[in-house]
C-alpha positions in Angstrom: -16.1 -8.9 -55.7 -19.3 -8.2 -57.2 -21.7 -8.9 -54.5 -25.1 -7.3 -56.3 -28.3 -9.3 -57.3 -30.1 -8.5 -60.6 -33.8 -8.8 -60.9 -35.0 -10.9 -63.9 -38.8 -10.5 -63.0 -41.1 -9.5 -60.7 -44.5 -10.6 -59.4 -46.8 -9.0 -57.1 -47.7 -11.5 -54.3 -50.2 -8.8 -52.3 -50.7 -5.1 -52.4 -52.3 -3.5 -49.4 -53.1 -0.3 -48.7 -49.6 0.5 -47.6 -47.3 -2.3 -48.3 -46.7 -4.7 -51.1 -45.0 -7.9 -51.3 -43.1 -9.3 -54.5 -41.9 -12.4 -55.5 -38.6 -11.8 -57.8 -36.7 -14.5 -59.8 -33.0 -12.7 -59.4 -29.6 -13.6 -60.9 -26.9 -14.2 -58.2 -23.3 -12.5 -58.2 -22.1 -16.2 -59.5 -24.5 -16.2 -62.5 -26.7 -18.6 -61.0 -30.4 -18.2 -60.5 -32.3 -17.4 -57.1 -35.8 -16.4 -55.7 -36.2 -13.5 -53.5 -39.6 -12.4 -51.7 -39.4 -8.9 -50.3 -41.9 -6.1 -48.9 -41.9 -2.8 -50.7 -42.4 -0.1 -47.6 -43.1 3.5 -47.9 -40.5 4.3 -45.0 -41.3 5.8 -41.8 -39.9 8.6 -39.1 -39.4 8.1 -35.5 -39.4 11.3 -33.0 -36.9 11.7 -30.2 -39.1 14.6 -28.4 -37.5 16.0 -25.5 -39.5 18.4 -23.2 -38.1 21.1 -21.3 -37.5 19.0 -18.1 -35.2 16.8 -20.3 -37.6 14.0 -20.3 -38.8 12.2 -23.6 -42.2 11.6 -25.0 -42.9 7.8 -25.4 -46.3 6.1 -26.0 -47.2 2.6 -25.0 -49.4 1.1 -27.7 -51.0 -2.2 -28.9 -49.3 -3.5 -32.0 -51.4 -6.2 -33.7 -48.7 -8.6 -35.3 -46.9 -9.7 -31.9 -50.2 -9.3 -30.0 -48.9 -7.0 -27.7 -48.2 -3.6 -25.7 -44.8 -1.4 -26.4 -43.3 1.2 -25.5 -42.2 3.3 -28.5 -40.9 6.3 -29.9 -43.6 8.6 -31.7 -43.2 7.3 -35.3 -45.4 6.7 -38.4 -45.3 6.0 -42.0 -44.3 8.7 -44.6 -46.9 9.1 -47.1 -46.4 8.9 -50.6 -44.4 12.1 -51.8 -44.6 13.5 -48.3 -41.1 15.5 -47.1 -39.9 13.3 -44.1 -39.5 16.3 -41.9 -43.2 17.2 -42.4 -44.1 13.6 -41.8 -42.3 13.7 -38.2 -43.9 17.3 -37.7 -47.1 15.6 -38.5 -46.9 12.3 -36.4 -45.3 13.9 -33.3 -48.4 16.6 -33.3 -51.0 13.6 -34.1 -49.9 11.3 -31.3 -48.7 13.3 -28.7 -50.2 16.6 -29.5 -46.7 18.5 -29.5 -45.2 20.8 -32.0 -41.5 21.6 -31.7 -39.8 24.4 -33.0 -36.0 22.7 -33.6 -35.8 19.9 -35.9 -32.5 17.7 -36.5 -32.3 14.6 -38.5 -30.2 12.4 -36.8 -30.0 9.1 -39.0 -31.4 7.0 -41.3 -31.5 3.1 -40.1 -32.9 0.1 -42.3 -34.6 -2.2 -39.6 -35.6 -5.0 -41.7 -33.1 -5.6 -44.6 -33.3 -9.2 -45.2 -37.2 -8.8 -46.7 -38.1 -5.2 -46.6 -36.9 -2.0 -47.9 -38.2 0.1 -45.2 -36.2 2.8 -44.0 -36.7 4.5 -40.6 -36.0 8.5 -40.5 -34.9 9.7 -36.8 -35.6 12.9 -35.6 -34.8 14.9 -32.7 -37.6 17.7 -31.7 -37.0 20.2 -29.0 -38.7 23.5 -28.2 -42.4 21.5 -27.7 -45.7 23.0 -27.0 -48.7 21.3 -26.2 -51.4 21.7 -28.9 -53.7 18.7 -28.3 -53.4 15.1 -29.5 -55.0 14.5 -33.0 -55.1 10.6 -33.3 -55.9 8.8 -36.3 -59.2 6.8 -36.5 -58.9 3.8 -34.9 -55.3 4.9 -33.3 -55.4 4.4 -29.1 -52.1 5.2 -27.4 -50.8 6.4 -24.2 -48.5 9.1 -24.1 -46.1 9.5 -21.1 -42.4 11.2 -20.3 -39.9 9.0 -19.5 -36.0 9.9 -18.5 -33.3 9.1 -20.8 -31.8 7.0 -17.9 -35.2 5.4 -17.0 -35.5 4.4 -20.9 -32.0 2.7 -20.9 -32.7 0.9 -17.5 -35.9 -0.5 -19.3 -34.0 -1.7 -22.6 -31.7 -3.4 -20.2 -34.5 -5.0 -18.3 -36.0 -6.0 -21.5 -39.1 -3.4 -21.2 -38.7 -1.7 -24.1 -37.9 -3.9 -26.9 -38.8 -2.2 -30.0 -36.0 -1.8 -32.2 -36.8 1.6 -33.5 -37.2 2.8 -30.6 -33.8 1.1 -28.7 -31.6 2.6 -31.6 -33.3 5.7 -31.3 -32.8 6.0 -27.5 -29.2 4.8 -28.3 -28.8 7.5 -30.6 -29.7 10.1 -28.4 -27.4 8.9 -25.7 -24.6 9.5 -27.6 -25.4 12.9 -29.3 -26.4 14.5 -25.4 -23.1 13.0 -24.5 -21.3 15.1 -27.1 -21.1 12.7 -30.3 -21.3 15.0 -33.3 -24.0 13.8 -35.9 
């Protein structure tokens, strides 16, 4: 069965600094017409940064849309044309102040497939050295350490509930238990 939908036309509804919203008319697999609204996003990275003591670097950050503070992995959007590894390295340094000597790409996840083309690239970073935080203007966050077992407990308790962070921590648990990437 061919499940593909074909775009017939597309109308921009909103164009912001880094996301764009479109309303498309589509031809559905059965030949009928449909309408799809979707967000075009540049993609993002999330970094599982492990300190020499085995703890993860984590952040607390206020997120405007849900109006609350979340516990998250260091993460950020991919700039246009930027290599994803360079994005991960840049975001780790900017947000936490750390450089890493060892980088491993873990996976790609699509967090919002019902309405966005955003993809999240996950990296494992080791061999960390502190260089000094370089936050963007208007960016405020708190960096702290957390063991993997404590992170998993916070997920069970509903205190870590950001999907990118949950996925990353579950991946890290598998990788550290010998699951080959």
